[in-house]
C-alpha positions in Angstrom: 6.3 -16.0 11.7 3.8 -13.6 13.2 7.6 -11.3 12.0 6.0 -11.1 8.9 2.4 -10.0 9.9 4.4 -6.9 11.2 6.6 -6.6 8.4 4.2 -6.7 6.1 1.8 -4.1 8.1 4.8 -1.5 8.3 5.2 -1.6 4.4 1.4 -1.7 3.6 1.3 1.6 5.9 4.6 2.9 4.3 2.8 2.6 0.7 -0.7 3.9 2.1 1.5 6.9 3.2 3.4 7.3 -0.3 0.2 7.1 -2.6 -1.5 9.5 -0.4 1.8 11.9 -1.6 1.5 10.7 -4.8 -2.0 11.8 -5.2 -1.4 15.1 -3.3 0.9 15.3 -6.5 -1.4 14.3 -9.2 -4.1 16.3 -7.6 -2.4 19.5 -7.9 -1.2 19.0 -11.2 -5.1 17.8 -12.7 -5.7 21.5 -11.2 -3.4 23.3 -13.0 -3.4 21.4 -16.1 -6.7 20.0 -16.3 -5.7 16.5 -18.5 -6.9 13.5 -18.5 -4.1 11.5 -18.1 -4.0 13.0 -14.5 -7.2 12.0 -14.2 -6.1 8.7 -15.0 -3.3 8.4 -12.5 -5.7 9.8 -9.8 -8.3 6.7 -11.0 -5.4 4.6 -10.6 -4.1 5.9 -7.4 -7.5 5.5 -5.8 -7.7 1.6 -6.6 -4.1 1.6 -5.4 -4.9 3.2 -1.9 -8.2 0.7 -1.6 -5.6 -2.5 -2.4 -2.9 -1.3 0.4 -6.2 -0.9 2.7 -7.2 -4.4 2.0 -3.7 -5.7 2.0 -3.2 -3.8 5.6 -5.9 -5.6 7.0 -4.9 -9.1 5.1 -1.7 -8.6 7.0 -2.6 -8.2 10.2 -1.8 -11.1 12.4 -5.1 -12.9 13.0 -6.5 -13.3 16.9 -6.1 -16.5 17.7 -8.6 -18.7 20.2 -8.5 -17.7 23.7 -6.8 -21.0 25.0 -3.6 -21.6 22.7 -1.0 -19.9 20.4 -2.7 -17.7 17.9 -3.1 -19.0 14.4 -0.9 -18.6 11.4 -2.0 -17.1 8.1 -1.1 -18.1 4.6 -1.4 -15.2 3.0 1.7 -14.2 5.3 4.6 -14.0 2.9 3.1 -13.6 0.1 1.4 -10.3 0.9 5.0 -9.4 2.5 6.5 -10.1 -1.3 3.7 -8.1 -3.1 4.1 -5.3 -0.5 7.8 -5.1 -0.4 7.9 -5.3 -4.6 5.1 -2.5 -4.6 6.9 -0.3 -1.6 9.9 -0.4 -4.1 8.0 0.7 -7.6 6.0 3.3 -5.7 9.4 4.8 -4.2 11.0 4.7 -7.5 7.3 6.8 -8.8 7.4 9.3 -6.4 11.3 9.7 -7.3 9.9 10.7 -10.5 7.0 12.5 -9.6 8.2 14.5 -7.3 9.3 18.6 -8.0 
């Protein structure tokens, strides 16, 4: 089960990196065109970044008690599936946005 936690952490980190690249692209486009559409993309990207930071926090393996095995989190597999689907969608969005 802890393997799922570490894979979820890596996926959340990858999502955060891609979102930061997308935000920089959207910021550059906003400075160039001053479009309301790019403002919407920036706001959406910021909220998606916050969601992934929270996902990173909840994907971390929980600390166990001082004596005994570490506890397992019930959020590991759902967060892994969410992070995986987000990574696929963000890669597609990055491919479309990259010039």
